[in-house]
C-alpha positions as CSV (number, residue, x, y, z in Angstrom):
1,M,36.9,61.7,-58.9
2,T,38.5,59.1,-56.3
3,H,37.3,55.6,-55.3
4,S,38.1,53.7,-52.5
5,I,40.2,50.3,-53.0
6,A,37.1,48.3,-52.0
7,Q,35.2,50.5,-55.1
8,A,38.3,49.9,-57.2
9,A,38.0,46.2,-56.6
10,A,34.2,45.9,-57.3
11,H,34.5,47.9,-60.6
12,S,37.4,45.9,-61.9
13,G,36.1,42.5,-60.9
14,L,39.4,41.9,-58.7
15,S,40.0,40.9,-55.3
16,I,41.5,43.6,-52.8
17,D,44.4,41.4,-52.7
18,T,44.9,41.0,-56.2
19,L,44.8,44.8,-56.5
20,R,47.7,45.0,-54.0
21,Y,49.4,42.4,-55.6
22,Y,49.6,44.1,-59.0
23,E,50.7,47.1,-57.4
24,R,53.6,45.1,-55.6
25,I,54.5,43.4,-59.1
26,G,54.2,47.1,-60.9
27,L,51.1,46.4,-63.1
28,V,49.5,49.1,-61.2
29,D,50.9,52.6,-60.2
30,P,50.8,53.1,-56.3
31,P,47.7,54.8,-56.0
32,A,47.3,58.1,-54.0
33,R,46.4,58.3,-50.6
34,D,44.0,60.3,-48.7
35,S,44.3,62.0,-45.7
36,G,44.3,58.8,-43.8
37,G,46.4,57.2,-45.7
38,R,44.3,54.9,-47.7
39,R,44.6,54.0,-51.1
40,T,42.5,56.2,-53.5
41,Y,41.9,55.3,-57.1
42,S,41.2,57.7,-60.1
43,D,38.8,57.0,-63.2
44,A,42.1,56.3,-65.2
45,D,43.0,53.8,-62.8
46,L,39.9,52.0,-63.0
47,E,39.8,52.0,-66.8
48,W,43.5,50.5,-66.5
49,L,42.3,48.0,-64.1
50,V,39.6,46.9,-66.3
51,F,42.2,46.7,-69.1
52,L,44.5,44.2,-66.9
53,T,41.4,42.2,-66.1
54,K,40.3,42.0,-69.8
55,L,44.0,40.8,-70.8
56,R,44.2,38.3,-67.7
57,T,40.4,37.2,-68.9
58,T,42.1,36.4,-72.2
59,G,44.9,34.6,-71.0
60,M,47.7,37.0,-71.3
61,P,50.6,35.9,-68.6
62,I,51.2,38.4,-65.9
63,K,55.0,38.7,-67.5
64,L,53.7,40.2,-70.7
65,M,51.4,42.0,-69.0
66,R,54.3,43.6,-66.7
67,E,56.0,44.0,-69.8
68,Y,53.2,46.0,-71.3
69,A,52.7,48.1,-68.2
70,H,56.5,49.0,-68.5
71,L,56.3,49.9,-71.9
72,R,53.1,52.3,-71.1
73,H,55.0,54.1,-68.3
74,R,57.7,54.8,-70.9
75,G,55.1,56.8,-73.3
76,E,54.2,57.4,-76.7
77,V,57.5,56.2,-78.1
78,T,56.3,52.8,-77.0
79,R,53.3,52.8,-79.0
80,R,54.7,50.5,-81.6
81,A,55.8,47.9,-79.1
82,R,52.4,47.6,-77.1
83,Q,50.5,47.2,-80.4
84,Q,52.8,44.5,-81.2
85,I,52.3,42.8,-77.9
86,L,48.4,42.8,-78.6
87,L,48.8,42.2,-82.0
88,D,50.6,38.8,-81.1
89,H,48.0,38.0,-78.2
90,R,45.3,38.8,-80.2
91,A,46.2,36.3,-82.6
92,D,46.7,33.7,-79.7
93,V,43.3,34.3,-78.5
94,R,41.9,34.0,-82.0
95,A,43.8,30.5,-82.0
96,R,42.5,29.3,-78.6
97,I,38.6,30.6,-79.6
98,A,39.1,28.2,-83.0
99,E,40.2,25.4,-80.8
100,L,37.3,25.8,-78.3
101,Q,34.9,26.0,-81.3
102,S,36.4,22.8,-82.5
103,S,35.7,21.1,-79.6
104,L,32.3,22.7,-79.1
105,D,31.4,21.3,-82.1
106,V,32.3,17.8,-81.2
107,L,30.3,18.4,-78.0
108,D,27.3,19.5,-79.8
109,Y,27.6,16.3,-82.3
110,K,27.7,14.1,-79.6
111,I,24.8,15.6,-77.6
112,D,22.7,15.3,-80.7
113,L,24.0,12.0,-81.1
114,Y,22.4,11.1,-77.8
115,S,19.2,13.0,-78.5
116,S,18.7,10.9,-81.3
117,L,19.5,7.6,-80.3
118,M,17.3,8.4,-77.5
119,A,14.6,9.5,-79.5
120,E,14.8,6.3,-81.5
121,E,14.8,4.3,-78.1
122,E,11.9,5.8,-76.9
123,Q,9.8,5.6,-80.4
124,A,10.8,1.8,-80.3
125,Q,9.6,1.4,-77.0
126,G,6.4,3.3,-77.8
127,A,5.5,0.7,-80.9
128,T,6.0,-2.2,-78.7
129,A,3.8,-1.0,-75.9
């Protein structure tokens, strides 16, 4: 089954301009063209776009995504190298999650503190009324 560029963009969450940019920088293979010269994307293309979107969402730099895509094109002999890229990136993501969790804990503490202080104020105001 083939999909238009608009359908590929909607499916992946990327803009049409981003799809064209990814094609230009080699992250995405140039898609097939229909009889009118319009880009058509396969289901496999859509899967790759979704994967790229996940990599970007996790903060992988475009340069590293390009390296991964280049290795992917070289085939099975690069599986170990691709896995290592993903292992290293996963470690970075986990570290960022831990940092965010620590920051979230501080926010939760402050929010709870303000809630307690305001409840005490309301109680004190109610007692004097």
